[in-house]
C-alpha positions as CSV (number, residue, x, y, z in Angstrom):
1,M,70.5,150.2,-136.7
2,K,71.6,147.2,-134.5
3,T,68.9,145.0,-133.2
4,I,69.1,142.2,-130.7
5,I,66.3,139.6,-131.0
6,F,65.7,137.0,-128.3
7,G,64.0,133.8,-129.5
8,G,64.4,131.1,-132.0
9,T,60.7,131.0,-132.5
10,T,58.8,131.5,-135.7
11,E,58.2,135.1,-134.7
12,G,61.9,135.6,-133.9
13,R,62.9,134.3,-137.3
14,E,60.3,136.5,-139.0
15,Q,61.5,139.6,-137.1
16,A,65.2,138.8,-138.0
17,A,64.3,138.5,-141.7
18,L,62.3,141.8,-141.6
19,A,65.2,143.7,-139.9
20,L,67.7,142.3,-142.3
21,A,65.5,143.3,-145.2
22,R,65.6,146.8,-143.8
23,G,69.4,146.7,-143.8
24,E,69.7,146.5,-140.0
25,S,72.5,144.6,-138.2
26,V,70.8,141.7,-136.5
27,L,72.0,139.6,-133.6
28,V,69.7,136.7,-132.5
29,S,70.0,135.0,-129.1
30,V,68.8,131.4,-129.1
31,T,69.2,128.7,-126.5
32,S,70.3,125.8,-128.8
33,E,72.4,125.0,-131.8
34,Y,69.2,123.4,-133.2
35,A,67.4,126.8,-133.2
36,R,70.3,128.5,-134.9
37,Q,70.0,126.4,-138.1
38,F,66.6,128.0,-138.9
39,L,67.7,131.6,-138.6
40,P,67.8,133.7,-141.8
41,E,71.1,134.1,-143.6
42,G,72.9,137.2,-142.5
43,A,71.8,137.1,-138.9
44,A,74.6,136.8,-136.3
45,C,73.8,134.4,-133.4
46,H,74.5,133.9,-129.7
47,I,73.8,130.4,-128.5
48,G,73.1,129.6,-124.9
49,A,70.9,130.6,-122.0
50,M,72.0,133.5,-119.8
51,D,71.1,134.6,-116.3
52,E,70.2,138.3,-115.7
53,A,73.7,139.4,-114.9
54,A,75.2,137.7,-118.0
55,M,72.4,139.0,-120.2
56,K,72.8,142.6,-119.0
57,A,76.5,142.5,-119.6
58,W,76.1,141.0,-123.0
59,I,73.5,143.5,-124.1
60,A,75.6,146.3,-122.8
61,A,78.7,145.1,-124.7
62,E,76.7,144.7,-128.0
63,R,75.2,148.2,-127.7
64,P,72.0,147.6,-129.7
65,E,69.6,150.4,-130.5
66,R,66.6,148.2,-129.6
67,V,65.9,144.8,-128.1
68,I,63.1,142.6,-129.4
69,D,61.7,139.8,-127.2
70,A,60.2,137.1,-129.5
71,T,60.6,134.3,-127.0
72,H,58.0,131.5,-126.6
73,P,54.7,132.6,-125.0
74,F,55.3,130.3,-122.0
75,A,58.9,131.7,-121.4
76,V,57.6,134.1,-118.8
77,R,60.9,134.2,-116.8
78,A,62.9,134.9,-120.0
79,T,60.6,137.8,-120.9
80,Q,60.9,139.3,-117.4
81,T,64.7,139.1,-117.5
82,I,65.0,140.5,-121.0
83,R,62.7,143.4,-120.1
84,A,64.6,144.1,-116.9
85,C,67.9,144.2,-118.7
86,A,66.6,146.5,-121.5
87,D,65.0,148.8,-119.0
88,A,68.2,149.0,-116.8
89,L,70.2,149.8,-119.9
90,H,67.7,152.4,-121.2
91,I,67.3,150.5,-124.5
92,P,63.9,150.4,-126.2
93,Y,62.2,147.1,-125.7
94,V,59.6,145.5,-127.9
95,R,57.6,142.3,-127.1
96,I,56.5,140.3,-130.1
97,E,53.7,137.9,-129.1
98,R,52.4,135.0,-131.0
99,A,49.2,135.8,-132.8
100,A,46.2,134.1,-131.2
101,D,45.5,132.2,-134.4
102,R,49.0,130.7,-134.3
103,R,49.1,129.6,-130.7
104,E,47.4,126.3,-131.4
105,D,48.9,125.8,-134.9
106,W,50.8,122.5,-134.7
107,R,52.5,123.3,-138.0
108,D,54.9,125.7,-136.1
109,A,56.3,122.6,-134.5
110,V,57.3,121.1,-137.9
111,P,60.6,122.5,-139.2
112,I,60.3,123.6,-142.8
113,R,63.7,124.4,-144.4
114,N,64.6,125.3,-148.0
115,T,63.2,122.6,-150.3
116,L,62.7,119.9,-147.7
117,L,59.0,120.4,-147.2
118,N,57.0,117.9,-145.2
119,E,53.8,116.3,-146.2
120,V,51.8,115.4,-143.1
121,N,49.2,112.7,-143.1
122,I,47.1,111.8,-140.1
123,V,46.1,108.2,-140.1
124,K,44.1,106.9,-137.1
125,G,46.0,109.3,-134.8
126,T,49.5,108.6,-136.2
127,V,51.4,111.4,-137.8
128,L,53.6,110.3,-140.8
129,R,56.0,112.7,-142.5
130,R,58.0,112.3,-145.7
131,P,59.8,114.7,-148.0
132,V,57.7,116.2,-150.8
133,E,60.5,115.2,-153.3
134,Q,59.9,111.5,-152.4
135,R,56.1,111.9,-153.0
136,R,56.7,113.6,-156.3
137,E,59.0,110.8,-157.5
138,A,56.4,108.3,-156.7
139,T,53.7,110.1,-158.6
140,P,53.4,109.2,-162.3
C-alpha cells in the first residue's frame, strides 16, 4: 500500500512510522527542509508548499491508495486543499487531529532527535536547554 502523508508534525511523523512498520510505502509532504530531518528513516519526502492544482497533479502522479492529512491544527486552508484534492481523485482521505491533551503541550515544540535529548529548566520565566550528555558529564 502506498500512503501520502501531509504534515511534518508530531502526528505526521508518528503516522509515517506506523505505516512503515506495516510495510507500506510512505511519501511525506512537508513545507521545509527543517521538517524533513525529523521524518523516520525509510520515508520518502516531498519538500515545499503546493497550490491546489500542483497538489492535485502531484497526488495523481504518485497514485497513492490513501491520503493522510496530519497538518497542524491551525492549517485550515491546507486541510481544505488536501481534502478537495483527495475527493476529486477519489482517493480515501483520513484526517489525523492532534489529541486535546497535546494541543497545549509545549514539549512538541522542542525537537528531540536520536541521543540529543534536551533538559529543560525554567528559571524565573527563562527557558534554558542543554544536551543531556553534558549534564551527565558534569554529574559525579
